[in-house]
Each structure stands twice: as structure tokens, then as C-alpha cells.
DOSESE-518386 format. One record per residue (C-alpha): residue number from 1; residue in one letter; chain; x, z, y. Coordinates in Angstrom, 1 decimal, padded with zeros to 4 digits. Last residue first. Example, Ala and Ser with C-alpha at 12.3 -4.5 7.8 and 13.67 -1.06 7.14 Angstrom:
BEGIN
r pos = 2	code = s	unit = A	east = 013.7	up = 007.1	north = -001.1
r pos = 1	code = a	unit = A	east = 012.3	up = 007.8	north = -004.5
This chain:
BEGIN
r pos = 337	code = a	unit = A	east = -009.1	up = -002.5	north = 006.5
r pos = 336	code = v	unit = A	east = -006.8	up = -000.3	north = 008.7
r pos = 335	code = r	unit = A	east = -008.3	up = -000.5	north = 012.1
r pos = 334	code = l	unit = A	east = -006.6	up = 002.3	north = 014.1
r pos = 333	code = v	unit = A	east = -008.9	up = 004.2	north = 016.5
r pos = 332	code = g	unit = A	east = -008.3	up = 005.3	north = 020.0
r pos = 331	code = a	unit = A	east = -010.8	up = 007.7	north = 021.7
r pos = 330	code = g	unit = A	east = -012.3	up = 007.8	north = 025.2
r pos = 329	code = r	unit = A	east = -010.9	up = 005.5	north = 027.8
r pos = 328	code = y	unit = A	east = -007.5	up = 003.7	north = 027.6
r pos = 327	code = k	unit = A	east = -004.1	up = 003.9	north = 029.2
r pos = 326	code = g	unit = A	east = -003.8	up = 007.7	north = 029.4
r pos = 325	code = h	unit = A	east = 000.1	up = 007.7	north = 029.2
r pos = 324	code = k	unit = A	east = 000.3	up = 009.6	north = 025.9
r pos = 323	code = l	unit = A	east = -002.6	up = 007.6	north = 024.4
r pos = 322	code = a	unit = A	east = -001.0	up = 004.2	north = 025.3
r pos = 321	code = i	unit = A	east = 002.2	up = 005.3	north = 023.7
r pos = 320	code = l	unit = A	east = 000.3	up = 006.2	north = 020.6
r pos = 319	code = a	unit = A	east = -001.5	up = 002.9	north = 020.5
r pos = 318	code = e	unit = A	east = 001.8	up = 001.0	north = 020.8
r pos = 317	code = n	unit = A	east = 003.3	up = 002.9	north = 017.9
r pos = 316	code = a	unit = A	east = 000.2	up = 002.3	north = 015.8
r pos = 315	code = e	unit = A	east = 000.0	up = -001.4	north = 016.5
r pos = 314	code = e	unit = A	east = 000.5	up = -002.5	north = 012.8
r pos = 313	code = l	unit = A	east = -002.5	up = -000.5	north = 011.9
r pos = 312	code = k	unit = A	east = -004.5	up = -002.6	north = 014.3
r pos = 311	code = f	unit = A	east = -005.9	up = -001.1	north = 017.5
r pos = 310	code = e	unit = A	east = -009.5	up = -000.2	north = 018.4
r pos = 309	code = t	unit = A	east = -010.7	up = 001.4	north = 021.7
r pos = 308	code = v	unit = A	east = -013.7	up = 003.7	north = 021.2
r pos = 307	code = e	unit = A	east = -016.2	up = 005.5	north = 023.5
r pos = 306	code = p	unit = A	east = -018.0	up = 007.9	north = 021.2
r pos = 305	code = t	unit = A	east = -021.8	up = 007.7	north = 021.2
r pos = 304	code = i	unit = A	east = -023.2	up = 011.1	north = 020.1
r pos = 303	code = p	unit = A	east = -026.8	up = 011.0	north = 018.9
r pos = 302	code = i	unit = A	east = -028.2	up = 013.7	north = 019.6
r pos = 301	code = e	unit = A	east = -029.2	up = 014.1	north = 015.9
r pos = 300	code = a	unit = A	east = -026.3	up = 012.1	north = 014.4
r pos = 299	code = a	unit = A	east = -023.8	up = 014.2	north = 016.4
r pos = 298	code = l	unit = A	east = -025.6	up = 017.4	north = 015.4
r pos = 297	code = s	unit = A	east = -025.3	up = 016.6	north = 011.6
r pos = 296	code = l	unit = A	east = -021.6	up = 015.6	north = 012.0
r pos = 295	code = f	unit = A	east = -021.0	up = 018.8	north = 014.0
r pos = 294	code = e	unit = A	east = -022.4	up = 021.2	north = 011.4
r pos = 293	code = e	unit = A	east = -020.4	up = 019.6	north = 008.6
r pos = 292	code = v	unit = A	east = -017.2	up = 019.5	north = 010.6
r pos = 291	code = d	unit = A	east = -017.5	up = 023.1	north = 011.9
r pos = 290	code = k	unit = A	east = -018.4	up = 024.3	north = 008.4
r pos = 289	code = r	unit = A	east = -015.3	up = 022.7	north = 007.0
r pos = 288	code = t	unit = A	east = -013.3	up = 024.9	north = 009.3
r pos = 287	code = i	unit = A	east = -011.2	up = 023.8	north = 012.3
r pos = 286	code = n	unit = A	east = -007.7	up = 024.2	north = 013.6
r pos = 285	code = a	unit = A	east = -006.7	up = 027.0	north = 016.0
r pos = 284	code = v	unit = A	east = -008.6	up = 027.2	north = 019.3
r pos = 283	code = s	unit = A	east = -007.3	up = 029.5	north = 022.0
r pos = 282	code = k	unit = A	east = -009.1	up = 032.1	north = 024.1
r pos = 281	code = i	unit = A	east = -008.5	up = 033.2	north = 027.7
r pos = 280	code = e	unit = A	east = -010.8	up = 035.7	north = 029.4
r pos = 279	code = k	unit = A	east = -011.7	up = 036.7	north = 033.0
r pos = 278	code = e	unit = A	east = -012.7	up = 040.3	north = 033.3
r pos = 277	code = h	unit = A	east = -012.5	up = 040.5	north = 037.1
r pos = 276	code = w	unit = A	east = -008.7	up = 040.2	north = 037.1
r pos = 275	code = f	unit = A	east = -006.8	up = 037.4	north = 035.5
r pos = 274	code = h	unit = A	east = -005.9	up = 034.6	north = 038.0
r pos = 273	code = k	unit = A	east = -005.8	up = 036.0	north = 041.5
r pos = 272	code = a	unit = A	east = -005.3	up = 039.7	north = 040.7
r pos = 271	code = y	unit = A	east = -002.8	up = 039.1	north = 037.9
r pos = 270	code = d	unit = A	east = -000.7	up = 036.5	north = 039.7
r pos = 269	code = m	unit = A	east = 000.6	up = 033.8	north = 037.3
r pos = 268	code = e	unit = A	east = 003.9	up = 032.6	north = 036.1
r pos = 267	code = p	unit = A	east = 003.7	up = 029.0	north = 034.9
r pos = 266	code = i	unit = A	east = 002.4	up = 027.8	north = 031.5
r pos = 265	code = s	unit = A	east = 005.3	up = 025.7	north = 030.0
r pos = 264	code = t	unit = A	east = 005.1	up = 022.0	north = 029.6
r pos = 263	code = e	unit = A	east = 004.3	up = 019.9	north = 026.5
r pos = 262	code = k	unit = A	east = 001.7	up = 022.5	north = 025.5
r pos = 261	code = r	unit = A	east = 001.1	up = 022.8	north = 021.7
r pos = 260	code = i	unit = A	east = -002.0	up = 023.1	north = 019.5
r pos = 259	code = v	unit = A	east = -004.4	up = 022.1	north = 022.2
r pos = 258	code = n	unit = A	east = -008.0	up = 023.3	north = 022.9
r pos = 257	code = i	unit = A	east = -007.5	up = 026.1	north = 025.4
r pos = 256	code = v	unit = A	east = -010.8	up = 028.1	north = 026.0
r pos = 255	code = l	unit = A	east = -011.2	up = 029.6	north = 029.4
r pos = 254	code = r	unit = A	east = -013.9	up = 032.3	north = 029.8
r pos = 253	code = g	unit = A	east = -015.7	up = 033.6	north = 032.9
r pos = 252	code = g	unit = A	east = -016.3	up = 037.2	north = 033.7
r pos = 251	code = k	unit = A	east = -015.8	up = 036.5	north = 037.4
r pos = 250	code = e	unit = A	east = -015.9	up = 032.8	north = 038.0
r pos = 249	code = l	unit = A	east = -013.0	up = 030.5	north = 037.0
r pos = 248	code = n	unit = A	east = -011.4	up = 028.2	north = 039.5
r pos = 247	code = r	unit = A	east = -008.1	up = 030.1	north = 039.6
r pos = 246	code = l	unit = A	east = -008.2	up = 030.5	north = 035.8
r pos = 245	code = a	unit = A	east = -008.5	up = 026.7	north = 035.4
r pos = 244	code = e	unit = A	east = -005.6	up = 026.1	north = 037.7
r pos = 243	code = k	unit = A	east = -003.3	up = 028.5	north = 035.9
r pos = 242	code = v	unit = A	east = -004.2	up = 027.0	north = 032.5
r pos = 241	code = v	unit = A	east = -003.7	up = 023.5	north = 033.9
r pos = 240	code = v	unit = A	east = -000.1	up = 024.3	north = 034.9
r pos = 239	code = g	unit = A	east = 000.9	up = 024.2	north = 031.2
r pos = 238	code = a	unit = A	east = 000.2	up = 020.5	north = 030.9
r pos = 237	code = p	unit = A	east = -000.7	up = 019.0	north = 027.5
r pos = 236	code = t	unit = A	east = -004.4	up = 018.8	north = 028.4
r pos = 235	code = t	unit = A	east = -007.5	up = 019.7	north = 026.4
r pos = 234	code = d	unit = A	east = -008.5	up = 022.7	north = 028.6
r pos = 233	code = i	unit = A	east = -012.1	up = 023.9	north = 028.4
r pos = 232	code = a	unit = A	east = -013.7	up = 026.0	north = 031.1
r pos = 231	code = r	unit = A	east = -016.7	up = 028.3	north = 031.3
r pos = 230	code = n	unit = A	east = -018.5	up = 030.0	north = 034.2
r pos = 229	code = l	unit = A	east = -016.7	up = 027.7	north = 036.7
r pos = 228	code = k	unit = A	east = -016.9	up = 028.5	north = 040.4
r pos = 227	code = k	unit = A	east = -018.8	up = 026.0	north = 042.5
r pos = 226	code = p	unit = A	east = -018.0	up = 022.8	north = 044.5
r pos = 225	code = p	unit = A	east = -014.7	up = 022.3	north = 042.6
r pos = 224	code = t	unit = A	east = -011.3	up = 023.2	north = 044.0
r pos = 223	code = d	unit = A	east = -008.8	up = 020.5	north = 043.3
r pos = 222	code = g	unit = A	east = -005.4	up = 021.2	north = 041.6
r pos = 221	code = t	unit = A	east = -006.1	up = 019.2	north = 038.5
r pos = 220	code = i	unit = A	east = -008.1	up = 016.1	north = 039.6
r pos = 219	code = g	unit = A	east = -011.7	up = 015.7	north = 040.7
r pos = 218	code = i	unit = A	east = -015.0	up = 014.6	north = 039.3
r pos = 217	code = w	unit = A	east = -018.4	up = 016.3	north = 040.0
r pos = 216	code = d	unit = A	east = -021.8	up = 016.3	north = 038.2
r pos = 215	code = a	unit = A	east = -020.4	up = 014.2	north = 035.3
r pos = 214	code = g	unit = A	east = -022.9	up = 011.5	north = 034.3
r pos = 213	code = l	unit = A	east = -021.4	up = 009.7	north = 031.3
r pos = 212	code = k	unit = A	east = -020.3	up = 006.7	north = 033.4
r pos = 211	code = e	unit = A	east = -018.7	up = 009.0	north = 036.0
r pos = 210	code = a	unit = A	east = -016.7	up = 010.7	north = 033.2
r pos = 209	code = l	unit = A	east = -015.7	up = 007.3	north = 031.9
r pos = 208	code = k	unit = A	east = -014.5	up = 006.3	north = 035.4
r pos = 207	code = s	unit = A	east = -012.5	up = 009.5	north = 035.6
r pos = 206	code = p	unit = A	east = -011.0	up = 008.9	north = 032.1
r pos = 205	code = a	unit = A	east = -009.9	up = 005.3	north = 033.2
r pos = 204	code = d	unit = A	east = -008.2	up = 006.5	north = 036.4
r pos = 203	code = e	unit = A	east = -010.0	up = 006.7	north = 039.8
r pos = 202	code = r	unit = A	east = -008.1	up = 009.8	north = 040.8
r pos = 201	code = r	unit = A	east = -005.3	up = 010.8	north = 038.5
r pos = 200	code = r	unit = A	east = -004.8	up = 013.4	north = 035.8
r pos = 199	code = t	unit = A	east = -008.5	up = 014.4	north = 035.3
r pos = 198	code = f	unit = A	east = -010.7	up = 017.3	north = 036.2
r pos = 197	code = v	unit = A	east = -014.4	up = 017.1	north = 035.2
r pos = 196	code = y	unit = A	east = -017.2	up = 019.3	north = 036.4
r pos = 195	code = v	unit = A	east = -020.2	up = 019.6	north = 034.1
r pos = 194	code = k	unit = A	east = -023.4	up = 021.2	north = 035.4
r pos = 193	code = s	unit = A	east = -025.9	up = 023.1	north = 033.2
r pos = 192	code = d	unit = A	east = -029.7	up = 022.7	north = 033.1
r pos = 191	code = p	unit = A	east = -029.6	up = 020.4	north = 030.0
r pos = 190	code = f	unit = A	east = -027.6	up = 022.8	north = 027.9
r pos = 189	code = k	unit = A	east = -027.9	up = 021.5	north = 024.3
r pos = 188	code = y	unit = A	east = -028.1	up = 017.8	north = 025.0
r pos = 187	code = k	unit = A	east = -026.0	up = 017.4	north = 028.1
r pos = 186	code = v	unit = A	east = -023.5	up = 019.9	north = 026.7
r pos = 185	code = i	unit = A	east = -023.1	up = 017.9	north = 023.5
r pos = 184	code = q	unit = A	east = -022.5	up = 014.7	north = 025.5
r pos = 183	code = h	unit = A	east = -019.8	up = 016.4	north = 027.6
r pos = 182	code = v	unit = A	east = -018.2	up = 017.8	north = 024.4
r pos = 181	code = i	unit = A	east = -017.8	up = 014.1	north = 023.3
r pos = 180	code = h	unit = A	east = -016.1	up = 013.1	north = 026.5
r pos = 179	code = a	unit = A	east = -013.9	up = 016.2	north = 026.2
r pos = 178	code = s	unit = A	east = -012.6	up = 015.4	north = 022.7
r pos = 177	code = a	unit = A	east = -011.5	up = 011.8	north = 023.0
r pos = 176	code = g	unit = A	east = -010.1	up = 012.1	north = 026.5
r pos = 175	code = y	unit = A	east = -011.3	up = 013.9	north = 029.7
r pos = 174	code = g	unit = A	east = -008.7	up = 016.5	north = 030.6
r pos = 173	code = y	unit = A	east = -009.8	up = 019.8	north = 032.2
r pos = 172	code = l	unit = A	east = -013.5	up = 020.1	north = 031.5
r pos = 171	code = g	unit = A	east = -015.2	up = 022.7	north = 033.7
r pos = 170	code = l	unit = A	east = -018.5	up = 024.0	north = 032.6
r pos = 169	code = v	unit = A	east = -021.1	up = 025.5	north = 035.0
r pos = 168	code = e	unit = A	east = -023.9	up = 027.6	north = 033.6
r pos = 167	code = g	unit = A	east = -027.6	up = 026.8	north = 033.4
r pos = 166	code = n	unit = A	east = -027.8	up = 026.9	north = 029.7
r pos = 165	code = r	unit = A	east = -025.4	up = 029.4	north = 028.1
r pos = 164	code = m	unit = A	east = -021.7	up = 028.9	north = 027.1
r pos = 163	code = g	unit = A	east = -020.0	up = 031.3	north = 024.7
r pos = 162	code = t	unit = A	east = -016.8	up = 029.4	north = 025.3
r pos = 161	code = l	unit = A	east = -016.1	up = 029.6	north = 021.5
r pos = 160	code = k	unit = A	east = -019.0	up = 027.4	north = 020.7
r pos = 159	code = l	unit = A	east = -017.7	up = 024.7	north = 023.0
r pos = 158	code = t	unit = A	east = -014.3	up = 024.9	north = 021.3
r pos = 157	code = r	unit = A	east = -015.8	up = 024.5	north = 017.8
r pos = 156	code = y	unit = A	east = -017.8	up = 021.4	north = 019.0
r pos = 155	code = g	unit = A	east = -014.6	up = 020.0	north = 020.6
r pos = 154	code = i	unit = A	east = -012.8	up = 020.6	north = 017.3
r pos = 153	code = a	unit = A	east = -015.5	up = 018.7	north = 015.5
r pos = 152	code = g	unit = A	east = -015.7	up = 015.8	north = 018.1
r pos = 151	code = a	unit = A	east = -012.0	up = 015.2	north = 018.6
r pos = 150	code = c	unit = A	east = -011.4	up = 015.8	north = 014.9
r pos = 149	code = l	unit = A	east = -013.9	up = 014.2	north = 012.6
r pos = 148	code = l	unit = A	east = -016.1	up = 012.7	north = 015.4
r pos = 147	code = p	unit = A	east = -013.2	up = 010.5	north = 016.4
r pos = 146	code = a	unit = A	east = -013.5	up = 008.5	north = 013.1
r pos = 145	code = a	unit = A	east = -017.3	up = 008.1	north = 013.1
r pos = 144	code = q	unit = A	east = -017.6	up = 005.6	north = 015.8
r pos = 143	code = s	unit = A	east = -014.9	up = 003.4	north = 014.2
r pos = 142	code = d	unit = A	east = -016.6	up = 003.6	north = 010.8
r pos = 141	code = t	unit = A	east = -020.0	up = 002.7	north = 012.3
r pos = 140	code = f	unit = A	east = -022.3	up = 005.7	north = 012.8
r pos = 139	code = r	unit = A	east = -026.1	up = 005.8	north = 012.0
r pos = 138	code = e	unit = A	east = -025.4	up = 006.2	north = 008.3
r pos = 137	code = p	unit = A	east = -024.1	up = 009.8	north = 008.7
r pos = 136	code = i	unit = A	east = -020.6	up = 010.2	north = 007.1
r pos = 135	code = p	unit = A	east = -020.3	up = 012.2	north = 003.9
r pos = 134	code = y	unit = A	east = -017.5	up = 014.7	north = 004.1
r pos = 133	code = a	unit = A	east = -014.2	up = 015.3	north = 002.3
r pos = 132	code = f	unit = A	east = -012.4	up = 018.6	north = 001.9
r pos = 131	code = d	unit = A	east = -014.2	up = 019.6	north = -001.3
r pos = 130	code = e	unit = A	east = -013.4	up = 016.2	north = -002.9
r pos = 129	code = s	unit = A	east = -009.7	up = 017.2	north = -002.6
r pos = 128	code = v	unit = A	east = -007.8	up = 014.5	north = -000.8
r pos = 127	code = v	unit = A	east = -006.0	up = 011.2	north = -001.6
r pos = 126	code = m	unit = A	east = -005.0	up = 008.4	north = 000.7
r pos = 125	code = y	unit = A	east = -005.1	up = 004.6	north = 000.8
r pos = 124	code = e	unit = A	east = -004.4	up = 001.8	north = 003.3
r pos = 123	code = a	unit = A	east = -002.3	up = 004.0	north = 005.5
r pos = 122	code = y	unit = A	east = -002.3	up = 005.8	north = 008.8
r pos = 121	code = g	unit = A	east = -004.8	up = 008.1	north = 007.0
r pos = 120	code = g	unit = A	east = -003.0	up = 011.2	north = 006.0
r pos = 119	code = d	unit = A	east = -000.1	up = 012.4	north = 003.9
r pos = 118	code = a	unit = A	east = 000.0	up = 016.2	north = 003.4
r pos = 117	code = h	unit = A	east = 001.5	up = 019.0	north = 005.6
r pos = 116	code = c	unit = A	east = 001.0	up = 016.9	north = 008.7
r pos = 115	code = g	unit = A	east = -001.3	up = 013.9	north = 008.1
r pos = 114	code = t	unit = A	east = -004.0	up = 016.3	north = 007.0
r pos = 113	code = g	unit = A	east = -003.2	up = 019.9	north = 007.9
r pos = 112	code = m	unit = A	east = -002.6	up = 022.5	north = 005.2
r pos = 111	code = f	unit = A	east = -003.5	up = 026.1	north = 005.8
r pos = 110	code = h	unit = A	east = -001.6	up = 028.6	north = 003.6
r pos = 109	code = e	unit = A	east = -002.2	up = 031.8	north = 005.6
r pos = 108	code = c	unit = A	east = -005.7	up = 030.5	north = 006.4
r pos = 107	code = l	unit = A	east = -006.6	up = 030.6	north = 010.1
r pos = 106	code = n	unit = A	east = -009.0	up = 027.6	north = 009.9
r pos = 105	code = e	unit = A	east = -010.4	up = 029.3	north = 006.7
r pos = 104	code = n	unit = A	east = -012.0	up = 031.9	north = 009.0
r pos = 103	code = g	unit = A	east = -015.0	up = 032.9	north = 007.0
r pos = 102	code = n	unit = A	east = -013.8	up = 036.4	north = 006.2
r pos = 101	code = k	unit = A	east = -012.5	up = 035.6	north = 002.7
r pos = 100	code = c	unit = A	east = -010.5	up = 032.7	north = 004.2
r pos = 99	code = h	unit = A	east = -008.9	up = 035.0	north = 006.8
r pos = 98	code = y	unit = A	east = -007.9	up = 037.7	north = 004.3
r pos = 97	code = c	unit = A	east = -006.4	up = 035.2	north = 001.8
r pos = 96	code = e	unit = A	east = -008.2	up = 033.7	north = -001.2
r pos = 95	code = g	unit = A	east = -009.9	up = 030.5	north = -000.2
r pos = 94	code = c	unit = A	east = -006.6	up = 028.7	north = -000.2
r pos = 93	code = a	unit = A	east = -007.2	up = 026.2	north = 002.6
r pos = 92	code = w	unit = A	east = -006.8	up = 022.4	north = 002.3
r pos = 91	code = y	unit = A	east = -006.8	up = 019.2	north = 004.3
r pos = 90	code = i	unit = A	east = -008.3	up = 020.6	north = 007.5
r pos = 89	code = w	unit = A	east = -007.6	up = 018.0	north = 010.1
r pos = 88	code = a	unit = A	east = -010.6	up = 015.8	north = 009.0
r pos = 87	code = v	unit = A	east = -011.4	up = 013.5	north = 006.1
r pos = 86	code = g	unit = A	east = -014.4	up = 011.2	north = 006.1
r pos = 85	code = v	unit = A	east = -016.5	up = 009.7	north = 003.3
r pos = 84	code = r	unit = A	east = -018.3	up = 006.5	north = 002.4
r pos = 83	code = d	unit = A	east = -019.4	up = 006.4	north = -001.2
r pos = 82	code = g	unit = A	east = -018.3	up = 003.4	north = -003.2
r pos = 81	code = v	unit = A	east = -017.2	up = 005.3	north = -006.3
r pos = 80	code = k	unit = A	east = -019.4	up = 008.3	north = -006.5
r pos = 79	code = y	unit = A	east = -018.9	up = 011.7	north = -004.9
r pos = 78	code = k	unit = A	east = -019.1	up = 015.4	north = -005.8
r pos = 77	code = a	unit = A	east = -017.9	up = 014.8	north = -009.4
r pos = 76	code = a	unit = A	east = -014.1	up = 015.2	north = -009.5
r pos = 75	code = n	unit = A	east = -013.2	up = 016.8	north = -012.8
r pos = 74	code = p	unit = A	east = -010.2	up = 014.4	north = -013.3
r pos = 73	code = g	unit = A	east = -009.6	up = 012.2	north = -010.2
r pos = 72	code = l	unit = A	east = -012.3	up = 009.8	north = -009.0
r pos = 71	code = v	unit = A	east = -011.1	up = 006.3	north = -007.8
r pos = 70	code = v	unit = A	east = -012.4	up = 004.0	north = -005.0
r pos = 69	code = v	unit = A	east = -014.1	up = 006.4	north = -002.5
r pos = 68	code = r	unit = A	east = -014.7	up = 004.5	north = 000.7
r pos = 67	code = g	unit = A	east = -013.1	up = 005.1	north = 004.1
r pos = 66	code = v	unit = A	east = -013.1	up = 007.1	north = 007.3
r pos = 65	code = v	unit = A	east = -010.1	up = 009.2	north = 008.4
r pos = 64	code = e	unit = A	east = -009.6	up = 011.3	north = 011.5
r pos = 63	code = h	unit = A	east = -006.4	up = 013.1	north = 010.3
r pos = 62	code = g	unit = A	east = -003.6	up = 010.6	north = 010.7
r pos = 61	code = l	unit = A	east = 000.2	up = 010.7	north = 010.0
r pos = 60	code = v	unit = A	east = 002.0	up = 009.5	north = 006.9
r pos = 59	code = v	unit = A	east = 004.9	up = 011.9	north = 006.5
r pos = 58	code = p	unit = A	east = 008.7	up = 011.8	north = 005.8
r pos = 57	code = l	unit = A	east = 009.1	up = 014.5	north = 006.7
r pos = 56	code = k	unit = A	east = 006.7	up = 017.5	north = 006.4
r pos = 55	code = p	unit = A	east = 005.4	up = 018.2	north = 009.8
r pos = 54	code = i	unit = A	east = 007.0	up = 020.2	north = 012.6
r pos = 53	code = i	unit = A	east = 004.7	up = 020.6	north = 015.6
r pos = 52	code = r	unit = A	east = 006.3	up = 020.2	north = 019.0
r pos = 51	code = g	unit = A	east = 008.7	up = 017.7	north = 017.4
r pos = 50	code = e	unit = A	east = 007.9	up = 014.5	north = 019.3
r pos = 49	code = i	unit = A	east = 006.2	up = 012.7	north = 016.4
r pos = 48	code = e	unit = A	east = 004.2	up = 015.8	north = 015.4
r pos = 47	code = d	unit = A	east = 003.1	up = 016.6	north = 018.9
r pos = 46	code = l	unit = A	east = 002.1	up = 013.0	north = 019.5
r pos = 45	code = e	unit = A	east = 000.1	up = 013.0	north = 016.3
r pos = 44	code = t	unit = A	east = -001.7	up = 016.1	north = 017.6
r pos = 43	code = h	unit = A	east = -002.9	up = 014.0	north = 020.5
r pos = 42	code = c	unit = A	east = -005.1	up = 012.1	north = 018.1
r pos = 41	code = i	unit = A	east = -005.6	up = 008.6	north = 016.9
r pos = 40	code = g	unit = A	east = -008.6	up = 007.9	north = 014.6
r pos = 39	code = c	unit = A	east = -008.2	up = 006.3	north = 011.2
r pos = 38	code = v	unit = A	east = -010.2	up = 003.3	north = 010.0
r pos = 37	code = s	unit = A	east = -011.2	up = 001.7	north = 006.7
r pos = 36	code = v	unit = A	east = -009.1	up = 003.8	north = 004.3
r pos = 35	code = k	unit = A	east = -009.5	up = 003.2	north = 000.6
r pos = 34	code = i	unit = A	east = -010.0	up = 006.8	north = -000.5
r pos = 33	code = l	unit = A	east = -008.7	up = 008.3	north = -003.8
r pos = 32	code = i	unit = A	east = -010.6	up = 011.4	north = -004.8
r pos = 31	code = q	unit = A	east = -009.3	up = 014.8	north = -005.9
r pos = 30	code = n	unit = A	east = -010.8	up = 017.4	north = -008.2
r pos = 29	code = s	unit = A	east = -007.8	up = 017.1	north = -010.6
r pos = 28	code = n	unit = A	east = -005.1	up = 014.8	north = -009.3
r pos = 27	code = p	unit = A	east = -005.8	up = 011.5	north = -007.4
r pos = 26	code = k	unit = A	east = -003.1	up = 008.8	north = -007.6
r pos = 25	code = p	unit = A	east = -001.2	up = 007.6	north = -004.5
r pos = 24	code = t	unit = A	east = -000.7	up = 003.9	north = -003.9
r pos = 23	code = p	unit = A	east = 003.1	up = 003.4	north = -004.0
r pos = 22	code = l	unit = A	east = 004.5	up = 002.7	north = -000.5
r pos = 21	code = d	unit = A	east = 005.2	up = -000.5	north = 001.5
r pos = 20	code = l	unit = A	east = 006.4	up = 000.4	north = 005.0
r pos = 19	code = l	unit = A	east = 005.3	up = 000.1	north = 008.6
r pos = 18	code = e	unit = A	east = 007.8	up = 002.4	north = 010.4
r pos = 17	code = l	unit = A	east = 006.7	up = 004.9	north = 013.1
r pos = 16	code = p	unit = A	east = 009.5	up = 005.8	north = 015.5
r pos = 15	code = t	unit = A	east = 008.4	up = 003.7	north = 018.4
r pos = 14	code = e	unit = A	east = 011.1	up = 005.0	north = 020.9
r pos = 13	code = e	unit = A	east = 008.3	up = 005.6	north = 023.4
r pos = 12	code = v	unit = A	east = 006.9	up = 008.3	north = 021.0
r pos = 11	code = k	unit = A	east = 010.0	up = 010.4	north = 021.8
r pos = 10	code = a	unit = A	east = 011.6	up = 011.3	north = 018.5
r pos = 9	code = t	unit = A	east = 011.0	up = 013.2	north = 015.3
r pos = 8	code = h	unit = A	east = 012.2	up = 011.7	north = 012.0
r pos = 7	code = k	unit = A	east = 010.8	up = 009.8	north = 009.0
r pos = 6	code = l	unit = A	east = 007.3	up = 009.0	north = 010.4
r pos = 5	code = v	unit = A	east = 005.6	up = 006.5	north = 008.1
r pos = 4	code = q	unit = A	east = 002.9	up = 003.9	north = 009.0
r pos = 3	code = a	unit = A	east = 001.5	up = 002.8	north = 005.6
r pos = 2	code = k	unit = A	east = 001.0	up = -000.4	north = 003.6
r pos = 1	code = m	unit = A	east = 000.0	up = 000.0	north = 000.0
């Protein structure tokens, strides 16, 4: 099979992914072999490539995978050959540790990430346990479904962690794959709330997408919005955003940071200005299978319409460079088959 392989960490501009011919993997007990149709492109891949997250090397990246079951491993019985399934960031959790037993498999001591600790979907085929694959609602095309599996599911978890209530003001710092999906959830679940969007540059592609999706106000990081934020979500790689979001947060408000690693450090902050008055910061770590299952059902109900830009598997390096520099709107997806 053809696969984009990362052998060593480097700046993404150095185009480190290599398109190679690899043996098609064989499913073990309770696993399924998936013929990959598409795989979404995520900022986590940039972190892996540039060394902010250390994956197993060499590795096939990609954790927003949509495809068809083509082979059942021994004892696999949840799906049939031909079924359309998706694979998300959570590739495996032990089910036995303290966190798993308390419903927090995203914090599992032995958590494995798809395309990080195990080969993912930047390839024509991949294997995964049948218990960590999900049926895809019929209303979505393969390309529409891909970003739902990470950008959407992690955005859904993030929004839940904000504790948001109808009528409150939500600030979205960064407006890429995840935030533009969160915006659509908010409009559906909290119709009396306002959404303020902060982007990198004025009149850039994310700003125009936010306008298209009906943001109540659009500015850039550093701006002061019309009203204080009750809740805020940060999906950016910049440390300074944490400081700015706290500055704009209302008393008793909560900021949830939805990134695995920041590319730049969070600056020193003044306690009275940024933290006092019971302001909170919470981070998001991974997702659970329940998050994915709940969100896919909600996404079909709303329905969510992800904005998608497609690239060929052969263009993976170029697609990742475009992601890093904010060159397209919404979510990027690699067309594999």
C-alpha cells in the first residue's frame, strides 16, 4: 500500500513526509482492516512532525479516518465487510487503570493515539480494534465526516467543559477546523448566546468563514470585544492567547484550552488582572469513545456542515504547510481513495 511516512522530526516546511510502499497490515484478534477513503488533517500532526509531541518513529500519521471494512480479524464481529466506519484520535485505552474505571479513558495511563502511537490514516489501509471504530451517519459524505472525528468531537468535549449556558457570550480564539464546528453546535444548543471570534489576521480566510457562519463579532487576538466573555475556547498554537482570553473573561468565567502543545510560551501574567475574581482555566486532553459517539449523533441531528478543502494523499506535505500558515478555510482532508 501507499503511505505517507514520518521518519524523523523536522519543520513542516522541510516536507519530511515520504510517500512509500509499505506492506498492507493484517488485523489481529478483534481488529478490522479498513480501506481508507479520506483522512482529515489536524494541527496535532504539525506537533508530531515538529517534535512538540514525540510519536513512535517511523509512523503513518492521521487520526480522522473514514473508510470501508475489508477484512475482519479473528473474533471481530461488530462490523461486516463493506461497512463504512471512522477512526478518531483514541486508538486504544486499557480499560483497567484508575482513569478508565472512572469514565476518563482519555486520561488512560496507557492511552494510544491514532497516527502517533499506532499507524494512522495517511495510507491506503489501516488496522484498528473494532471497539475503537464508529459507524458514520449516512447524511455525511466521507470528506464531511473526517473532521467530525477529531476537530468536531474534541470541540464538542471542549464546549461541554466550558459549562456554557444559553444566553452567555462565548469567545473563540482561532477559527479553524474545530472552532467552526463548535460555532455550529452553539447556534443549535444555545440560540440566545453570542459568539465572538478572534483570528490571526483581519479579513483572512478564517475571518470570512466566521462571517459566513454568522459570528456576532469578529476581531483579532489583542482586540477588546463589545462585551466580556463568559466562556472562551483557545484552539491556537500561540501562548499569548491565554493571557488575552483571560483579560477579556468575565468574573467567574472559564477558559478551556483545546491544544496538546503550544508553539510559543504562555507569557507572565498579573494575578489581579488575569486570574482574580474566580476565573478558571481548564485544559482538554484527548477524547473518549463516548465523546465521538455522542457528537456524531448530534452532528447528524443539527446537521453540522464542515467546510472542507481536499488534497491528494501525494500532497500531504503541502497540505500541512497550508494548515500551519492558515491558507484555507475550515478543515483540510486528504483524499486517499
